[in-house]
MMTF fields as JSON, N, C-alpha, C and O atoms, coordinates in Angstrom:
{
  "mmtfVersion": "1.0.0",
  "mmtfProducer": "UNKNOWN",
  "numBonds": 467,
  "numAtoms": 468,
  "numGroups": 117,
  "numChains": 1,
  "numModels": 1,
  "chainsPerModel": [1],
  "groupsPerChain": [117],
  "chainIdList": ["A"],
  "bondAtomList": [4, 2, 8, 6, 12, 10, 16, 14, 20, 18, 24, 22, 28, 26, 32, 30, 36, 34, 40, 38, 44, 42, 48, 46, 52, 50, 56, 54, 60, 58, 64, 62, 68, 66, 72, 70, 76, 74, 80, 78, 84, 82, 88, 86, 92, 90, 96, 94, 100, 98, 104, 102, 108, 106, 112, 110, 116, 114, 120, 118, 124, 122, 128, 126, 132, 130, 136, 134, 140, 138, 144, 142, 148, 146, 152, 150, 156, 154, 160, 158, 164, 162, 168, 166, 172, 170, 176, 174, 180, 178, 184, 182, 188, 186, 192, 190, 196, 194, 200, 198, 204, 202, 208, 206, 212, 210, 216, 214, 220, 218, 224, 222, 228, 226, 232, 230, 236, 234, 240, 238, 244, 242, 248, 246, 252, 250, 256, 254, 260, 258, 264, 262, 268, 266, 272, 270, 276, 274, 280, 278, 284, 282, 288, 286, 292, 290, 296, 294, 300, 298, 304, 302, 308, 306, 312, 310, 316, 314, 320, 318, 324, 322, 328, 326, 332, 330, 336, 334, 340, 338, 344, 342, 348, 346, 352, 350, 356, 354, 360, 358, 364, 362, 368, 366, 372, 370, 376, 374, 380, 378, 384, 382, 388, 386, 392, 390, 396, 394, 400, 398, 404, 402, 408, 406, 412, 410, 416, 414, 420, 418, 424, 422, 428, 426, 432, 430, 436, 434, 440, 438, 444, 442, 448, 446, 452, 450, 456, 454, 460, 458, 464, 462],
  "bondOrderList": [1, 1, 1, 1, 1, 1, 1, 1, 1, 1, 1, 1, 1, 1, 1, 1, 1, 1, 1, 1, 1, 1, 1, 1, 1, 1, 1, 1, 1, 1, 1, 1, 1, 1, 1, 1, 1, 1, 1, 1, 1, 1, 1, 1, 1, 1, 1, 1, 1, 1, 1, 1, 1, 1, 1, 1, 1, 1, 1, 1, 1, 1, 1, 1, 1, 1, 1, 1, 1, 1, 1, 1, 1, 1, 1, 1, 1, 1, 1, 1, 1, 1, 1, 1, 1, 1, 1, 1, 1, 1, 1, 1, 1, 1, 1, 1, 1, 1, 1, 1, 1, 1, 1, 1, 1, 1, 1, 1, 1, 1, 1, 1, 1, 1, 1, 1],
  "groupList": [{"groupName": "UNK", "atomNameList": ["N", "CA", "C", "O"], "elementList": ["N", "C", "C", "O"], "formalChargeList": [0, 0, 0, 0], "bondAtomList": [1, 0, 2, 1, 3, 2], "bondOrderList": [1, 1, 2], "singleLetterCode": "X", "chemCompType": "L-PEPTIDE LINKING"}],
  "groupTypeList": [0, 0, 0, 0, 0, 0, 0, 0, 0, 0, 0, 0, 0, 0, 0, 0, 0, 0, 0, 0, 0, 0, 0, 0, 0, 0, 0, 0, 0, 0, 0, 0, 0, 0, 0, 0, 0, 0, 0, 0, 0, 0, 0, 0, 0, 0, 0, 0, 0, 0, 0, 0, 0, 0, 0, 0, 0, 0, 0, 0, 0, 0, 0, 0, 0, 0, 0, 0, 0, 0, 0, 0, 0, 0, 0, 0, 0, 0, 0, 0, 0, 0, 0, 0, 0, 0, 0, 0, 0, 0, 0, 0, 0, 0, 0, 0, 0, 0, 0, 0, 0, 0, 0, 0, 0, 0, 0, 0, 0, 0, 0, 0, 0, 0, 0, 0, 0],
  "groupIdList": [1, 2, 3, 4, 5, 6, 7, 8, 9, 10, 11, 12, 13, 14, 15, 16, 17, 18, 19, 20, 21, 22, 23, 24, 25, 26, 27, 28, 29, 30, 31, 32, 33, 34, 35, 36, 37, 38, 39, 40, 41, 42, 43, 44, 45, 46, 47, 48, 49, 50, 51, 52, 53, 54, 55, 56, 57, 58, 59, 60, 61, 62, 63, 64, 65, 66, 67, 68, 69, 70, 71, 72, 73, 74, 75, 76, 77, 78, 79, 80, 81, 82, 83, 84, 85, 86, 87, 88, 89, 90, 91, 92, 93, 94, 95, 96, 97, 98, 99, 100, 101, 102, 103, 104, 105, 106, 107, 108, 109, 110, 111, 112, 113, 114, 115, 116, 117],
  "secStructList": [7, 7, 7, 7, 7, 7, 7, 3, 3, 7, 7, 7, 2, 2, 2, 2, 6, 6, 6, 7, 1, 5, 7, 7, 7, 7, 7, 7, 7, 6, 6, 7, 3, 3, 7, 6, 6, 1, 3, 3, 3, 3, 3, 3, 5, 1, 1, 7, 3, 3, 3, 3, 3, 7, 1, 1, 7, 3, 3, 3, 3, 3, 3, 7, 2, 2, 2, 2, 2, 1, 6, 2, 2, 2, 2, 2, 6, 6, 6, 6, 6, 6, 7, 7, 3, 3, 3, 3, 3, 1, 7, 4, 4, 4, 4, 4, 4, 1, 7, 7, 2, 2, 2, 2, 2, 2, 2, 2, 2, 2, 2, 2, 2, 2, 6, 6, 7],
  "xCoordList": [1.493, 1.232, 1.83, 1.516, 2.525, 3.688, 1.998, 1.134, 1.959, 0.947, 1.755, 1.134, 3.126, 3.117, 2.971, 2.923, 2.783, 2.739, 3.342, 3.623, 3.632, 4.086, 3.206, 2.106, 3.232, 2.748, 3.068, 3.606, 2.83, 3.365, 1.984, 0.775, 2.918, 2.117, 2.233, 3.315, 1.32, 1.611, 0.276, -0.378, 0.02, -0.717, -2.033, -1.772, -3.468, -4.18, -4.532, -4.404, -4.77, -4.995, -5.685, -5.039, -7.152, -7.578, -6.975, -7.378, -6.169, -5.567, -4.326, -4.063, -3.838, -2.407, -3.228, -2.707, -4.28, -5.047, -5.328, -5.399, -5.458, -6.075, -4.817, -4.68, -3.675, -2.992, -1.914, -0.775, -2.271, -1.792, -0.353, 0.086, 0.307, 1.568, 2.493, 2.499, 3.291, 3.948, 5.849, 6.778, 5.792, 7.306, 8.458, 9.557, 8.4, 8.989, 7.956, 6.753, 8.698, 8.304, 9.295, 10.474, 8.746, 9.904, 9.215, 8.012, 10.045, 10.219, 10.87, 11.905, 10.015, 11.116, 12.229, 12.488, 12.854, 14.135, 14.007, 13.401, 14.729, 14.395, 14.826, 15.893, 13.555, 14.248, 13.381, 13.607, 12.597, 11.92, 10.534, 10.03, 9.918, 8.565, 7.232, 7.157, 6.322, 5.577, 4.305, 3.999, 3.434, 2.384, 0.681, 0.27, 0.14, -1.482, -2.1, -2.222, -2.457, -3.617, -2.125, -2.535, -0.74, -0.115, 0.721, 0.91, 1.116, 1.694, 3.034, 3.696, 3.273, 4.728, 5.306, 6.213, 4.681, 5.29, 4.445, 3.285, 5.545, 5.143, 5.069, 6.158, 4.047, 4.126, 3.989, 2.996, 4.87, 4.858, 4.537, 5.359, 2.866, 2.426, 2.062, 2.582, 1.466, 0.727, -0.334, -0.517, -0.955, -2.283, -1.8, -2.717, -0.982, -0.521, 0.485, 1.079, 0.501, 1.574, 0.403, -0.643, 1.08, -0.323, 0.692, 1.51, 0.561, 0.665, -0.246, -1.468, 0.868, 0.098, 0.298, 1.333, -0.868, -1.094, -0.797, -1.608, -0.17, -0.243, -1.622, -2.542, -1.514, -2.694, -2.857, -3.793, -1.261, -1.012, 0.123, 0.34, 0.916, 1.624, 2.46, 2.035, 3.87, 4.493, 6.529, 6.771, 7.401, 8.782, 8.749, 8.35, 9.329, 9.67, 11.0, 12.159, 10.831, 11.678, 12.48, 13.704, 11.507, 12.586, 11.456, 10.353, 11.99, 11.621, 11.817, 12.939, 11.062, 10.988, 11.986, 11.506, 13.466, 13.859, 13.747, 14.136, 13.271, 13.39, 11.754, 11.35, 11.352, 9.878, 10.377, 9.969, 11.311, 11.713, 12.855, 12.874, 13.568, 14.175, 13.532, 13.587, 12.547, 11.631, 10.48, 9.905, 9.885, 8.573, 7.221, 6.23, 7.457, 6.344, 6.0, 5.065, 6.559, 6.669, 5.157, 4.559, 4.87, 3.712, 2.654, 1.513, 2.824, 1.671, 0.859, -0.25, 2.079, 2.307, 1.756, 0.777, 2.387, 1.567, 1.56, 2.218, 0.667, 0.839, 0.326, 0.715, -0.272, -0.264, 0.517, 0.346, 1.785, 2.745, 3.932, 4.29, 4.764, 5.659, 5.924, 7.01, 4.795, 5.146, 4.614, 3.946, 4.868, 4.592, 5.674, 6.656, 5.312, 6.245, 7.134, 8.356, 6.675, 7.229, 6.747, 5.754, 7.647, 6.926, 7.25, 8.261, 6.188, 6.002, 6.017, 4.98, 6.639, 6.338, 5.643, 6.151, 4.258, 3.071, 3.729, 4.622, 2.857, 3.194, 2.021, 2.214, 1.118, -0.075, -0.804, -0.997, -1.281, -1.428, -3.311, -3.869, -3.73, -5.06, -5.445, -6.528, -4.627, -4.678, -5.479, -6.114, -5.255, -5.531, -7.127, -7.816, -7.635, -9.071, -9.69, -10.921, -8.974, -9.45, -9.291, -9.629, -8.713, -8.22, -9.434, -9.939, -10.095, -10.425, -10.286, -9.116, -11.288, -11.068, -11.342, -11.874, -10.654, -11.402, -12.166, -12.194, -13.526, -14.952, -15.09, -15.358, -14.933, -14.871, -14.604, -15.429, -13.5, -12.721, -13.979, -14.337, -14.211, -14.503, -16.203, -16.811, -16.948, -18.048, -18.126, -19.06, -16.794, -16.517, -16.354, -17.333, -15.468, -15.159, -16.579, -16.48, -17.597, -18.604, -19.517, -20.501, -19.518, -20.466, -19.98, -20.749, -18.012, -17.93, -18.033, -17.927, -18.252, -18.647, -20.089, -20.42, -20.832, -22.391, -22.199, -22.633, -21.461, -21.576, -21.068, -21.731, -19.942, -19.702, -20.328, -20.003, -21.561, -22.298, -23.72, -24.34, -24.046, -24.685, -24.54, -25.219],
  "yCoordList": [-28.456, -27.396, -26.155, -25.966, -25.377, -24.242, -23.504, -23.299, -23.14, -21.992, -20.444, -19.624, -20.348, -18.893, -18.532, -19.38, -17.131, -16.299, -15.053, -14.534, -14.394, -13.003, -12.309, -12.851, -11.032, -10.172, -8.474, -7.982, -7.684, -6.32, -5.641, -5.87, -4.669, -3.554, -2.408, -1.914, -1.564, 0.076, 0.54, 0.016, 1.891, 2.955, 2.614, 2.15, 2.739, 2.558, 4.013, 5.093, 4.054, 5.142, 6.302, 7.25, 6.009, 7.004, 7.468, 8.544, 6.864, 6.9, 8.024, 9.005, 7.873, 8.397, 10.27, 11.288, 10.375, 11.014, 11.96, 13.187, 11.288, 12.122, 12.828, 13.958, 12.039, 12.5, 13.371, 13.494, 13.953, 14.814, 14.142, 13.04, 15.402, 15.451, 14.721, 15.313, 13.243, 12.764, 13.164, 12.925, 13.749, 14.323, 13.308, 13.461, 12.551, 11.88, 10.33, 10.232, 9.544, 8.032, 7.299, 7.202, 6.787, 5.989, 4.374, 4.117, 3.651, 2.503, 1.386, 1.61, 0.204, -0.703, -1.166, -1.063, -1.754, -2.384, -3.948, -4.704, -4.341, -5.688, -6.63, -6.651, -7.595, -8.689, -8.016, -8.549, -6.995, -6.747, -7.443, -7.941, -7.387, -8.359, -7.113, -6.452, -7.042, -6.329, -6.641, -7.706, -6.263, -6.855, -6.228, -5.068, -7.237, -6.615, -5.385, -5.388, -4.468, -3.472, -2.677, -1.839, -2.721, -1.898, -0.998, -1.129, -0.209, 1.015, 0.276, -0.464, 0.658, 0.237, 0.964, 0.494, 2.468, 3.793, 4.534, 4.322, 6.148, 7.211, 7.909, 7.872, 8.624, 9.16, 10.605, 10.826, 11.987, 13.032, 13.462, 13.461, 14.008, 14.516, 15.963, 16.5, 16.626, 17.722, 18.029, 19.08, 16.936, 16.974, 16.234, 15.614, 16.186, 15.954, 14.865, 14.492, 14.438, 13.39, 11.895, 11.95, 10.864, 9.742, 8.439, 8.012, 7.888, 6.522, 5.417, 5.308, 4.623, 3.455, 2.269, 1.941, 1.726, 0.299, -0.716, -0.922, -1.745, -3.092, -3.771, -3.961, -4.047, -5.06, -6.681, -7.467, -6.722, -8.535, -8.282, -7.191, -9.513, -9.728, -10.447, -11.424, -10.418, -10.874, -10.464, -9.347, -10.939, -10.664, -9.9, -10.344, -8.454, -7.797, -8.363, -8.266, -8.786, -9.631, -8.565, -8.663, -7.145, -6.243, -4.876, -4.916, -4.1, -2.676, -1.525, -1.306, -1.09, -0.489, 1.396, 2.449, 0.969, 2.114, 3.17, 4.216, 3.24, 4.06, 5.156, 6.315, 3.941, 4.965, 6.027, 7.183, 5.653, 6.346, 7.777, 8.896, 7.515, 8.448, 9.161, 10.35, 8.655, 9.65, 9.263, 8.309, 10.02, 9.314, 9.759, 9.056, 10.882, 11.044, 10.201, 10.652, 8.987, 8.265, 7.323, 6.57, 7.485, 6.77, 7.601, 7.153, 8.648, 9.597, 8.852, 8.478, 8.966, 8.925, 7.668, 7.517, 6.696, 5.072, 3.797, 2.792, 4.382, 3.787, 2.048, 1.169, 1.989, 0.752, -0.511, -1.727, 0.63, -0.559, -0.015, -0.327, 0.9, 1.337, 1.718, 1.522, 2.324, 2.998, 2.115, 2.595, 0.718, -0.17, 0.334, 0.943, -0.042, 0.137, -1.185, -1.057, -2.268, -3.411, -4.617, -4.614, -5.4, -6.924, -7.928, -7.893, -8.72, -9.094, -11.043, -11.614, -11.466, -13.194, -13.106, -12.699, -13.519, -13.301, -14.764, -15.609, -14.444, -15.238, -16.608, -17.824, -16.028, -16.922, -16.548, -15.335, -17.301, -17.581, -16.868, -15.995, -17.629, -17.18, -16.098, -15.957, -15.021, -13.351, -12.751, -11.697, -13.82, -12.987, -13.0, -12.085, -13.75, -13.609, -12.917, -12.908, -12.222, -10.509, -9.591, -8.593, -9.494, -8.831, -7.985, -8.935, -6.594, -6.386, -6.558, -6.338, -6.981, -7.2, -5.458, -4.656, -5.282, -3.928, -3.549, -2.583, -4.336, -4.198, -3.681, -2.479, -4.529, -4.363, -3.36, -2.79, -2.626, -1.724, -0.111, 0.873, -0.207, 0.733, 0.796, 1.787, -0.494, -0.218, 0.467, 1.174, 0.082, 0.58, 1.99, 2.708, 2.458, 4.041, 4.721, 5.938, 4.232, 5.177, 4.804, 5.544, 3.919, 3.616, 4.608, 5.442, 4.722, 6.295, 7.703, 8.687, 7.674, 8.712, 9.18, 10.34, 8.406, 8.379, 8.929, 10.013, 8.087, 8.431, 10.42, 11.34, 10.482, 11.733, 12.887, 14.024, 12.441, 13.639, 13.679, 14.741, 12.854, 12.913, 13.768, 13.633],
  "zCoordList": [0.205, -0.311, 0.286, 1.461, -0.198, 0.087, 0.332, -0.521, 2.301, 2.409, 1.688, 1.011, 2.014, 1.327, 0.514, -0.377, 0.078, -1.316, -1.373, -0.293, -2.511, -2.53, -2.448, -2.561, -2.253, -2.533, -2.691, -1.699, -3.664, -4.032, -3.411, -3.398, -2.909, -1.873, -2.183, -1.863, -2.852, -3.184, -2.535, -1.634, -3.391, -3.258, -4.07, -5.18, -3.769, -4.635, -5.742, -5.166, -6.592, -7.832, -6.723, -6.277, -6.378, -5.629, -4.293, -3.851, -3.686, -2.091, -2.681, -1.986, -3.569, -4.041, -4.659, -4.203, -5.517, -5.923, -4.578, -4.642, -3.509, -2.079, -2.001, -2.472, -1.278, -0.827, -1.669, -1.217, -2.853, -3.544, -3.771, -3.441, -4.575, -5.112, -3.626, -2.546, -3.866, -2.917, -2.796, -3.567, -1.656, -1.689, -1.093, -1.625, -0.33, 0.838, 0.764, 0.523, 0.99, 1.978, 2.652, 2.312, 3.634, 4.387, 4.269, 4.313, 4.151, 3.583, 4.847, 5.475, 5.015, 5.858, 5.022, 3.823, 6.117, 5.181, 4.965, 5.725, 3.714, 3.516, 4.56, 5.174, 4.671, 5.559, 7.34, 8.427, 7.166, 7.827, 7.769, 6.762, 9.217, 8.747, 9.083, 10.119, 7.965, 8.586, 9.04, 8.503, 9.738, 10.722, 10.095, 10.065, 9.752, 9.603, 10.201, 11.426, 9.617, 10.338, 11.123, 11.925, 11.098, 11.687, 10.799, 9.589, 11.482, 10.419, 10.063, 10.791, 8.761, 8.238, 7.196, 6.509, 6.976, 6.245, 6.685, 7.037, 6.64, 6.439, 5.179, 4.606, 4.446, 3.183, 3.459, 4.152, 3.043, 3.017, 1.769, 0.853, 1.594, 0.374, 0.434, 1.412, -0.166, -0.303, 0.749, 1.364, 0.811, 1.621, 2.957, 3.497, 3.387, 4.747, 4.526, 3.514, 5.862, 5.933, 6.592, 7.238, 6.131, 6.137, 6.561, 5.745, 7.846, 7.903, 7.067, 6.967, 6.496, 5.673, 6.639, 7.218, 6.683, 7.032, 6.806, 5.903, 6.898, 6.339, 6.112, 6.908, 4.95, 4.545, 4.942, 5.091, 5.031, 5.292, 6.251, 6.779, 6.453, 7.225, 6.926, 6.308, 7.133, 6.213, 5.945, 6.401, 5.534, 5.505, 4.155, 3.078, 4.463, 3.401, 2.162, 2.565, 1.079, 0.477, -0.403, -0.489, -1.315, -1.903, -1.501, -0.956, -1.849, -1.755, -3.028, -3.484, -3.346, -4.605, -4.034, -3.614, -4.329, -4.522, -5.28, -4.761, -6.519, -7.346, -6.698, -6.784, -6.126, -5.476, -4.566, -4.682, -3.593, -2.57, -3.438, -2.926, -4.536, -4.624, -5.161, -4.849, -6.326, -7.231, -6.775, -7.298, -5.594, -5.456, -6.589, -6.785, -7.132, -7.834, -8.989, -9.651, -9.447, -9.732, -9.183, -9.951, -8.19, -7.198, -7.521, -7.411, -7.872, -8.287, -9.983, -10.367, -10.458, -11.886, -12.147, -12.877, -11.542, -12.006, -10.611, -10.346, -10.124, -8.736, -8.71, -7.94, -9.387, -10.05, -10.44, -10.353, -11.074, -11.614, -11.158, -10.022, -11.961, -11.579, -10.169, -9.624, -9.537, -8.079, -7.067, -6.152, -7.145, -5.649, -5.04, -5.462, -3.918, -2.881, -2.315, -2.379, -1.842, -0.657, -1.907, -2.634, -1.829, -2.101, -0.711, -0.009, -0.584, 0.867, 0.903, 0.566, 1.118, 1.386, 2.491, 3.536, 2.382, 3.194, 4.35, 4.284, 5.138, 6.56, 6.235, 6.261, 6.015, 5.493, 4.235, 4.148, 3.192, 2.146, 2.243, 1.579, 3.227, 3.771, 4.058, 4.626, 3.728, 4.411, 3.041, 3.002, 1.8, 0.269, 0.787, 0.339, 1.497, 1.497, 2.317, 2.327, 3.144, 3.492, 3.095, 3.733, 1.875, 1.223, 0.017, -0.581, -0.571, -1.144, -2.575, -2.887, -3.964, -5.102, -5.258, -4.491, -6.758, -7.397, -7.107, -6.345, -7.747, -7.516, -6.458, -6.436, -5.049, -3.536, -3.301, -2.586, -3.668, -2.881, -3.935, -3.288, -4.843, -5.172, -5.088, -5.491, -4.463, -3.733, -2.29, -1.909, -1.429, -0.414, -0.869, -0.662, -1.363, -1.396, -2.188, -2.347, -2.59, -2.895, -1.768, -1.754, -0.836, 0.456, 1.163, 1.642, 1.433, 2.074, 1.661, 2.393, 0.404, -0.44, -0.137, -0.383, 0.323, 0.697, 1.839, 2.229, 2.453, 4.541, 4.554, 5.032, 3.97, 3.955, 3.611, 3.952, 2.679, 1.957, 3.055, 3.109, 3.647, 4.882, 5.906, 6.924]
}
């Protein structure tokens, strides 16, 4: 069985809303490797500049040139048209470390509660 899997990386709807209007972003080149928990991109947005951290390790096999040229599509449709990278994962077992949509929503609500305390 092939241990490699492909993943599409982008911003969550929550995160793009928090950033505000996105003005520009820098993405790695196709063929470059991104490393889990390390920065792979910088996003310039209304609410500041943010580094994006890789959720997985792998080789970039495709980048969304349209998102680089027209970054507003990330705000308009982050989960579909506004994807950033497609990656050939080094190990499919890293999927196990990612949050499901429900786990992410729970994580956000816990963080919100901490901010209110």
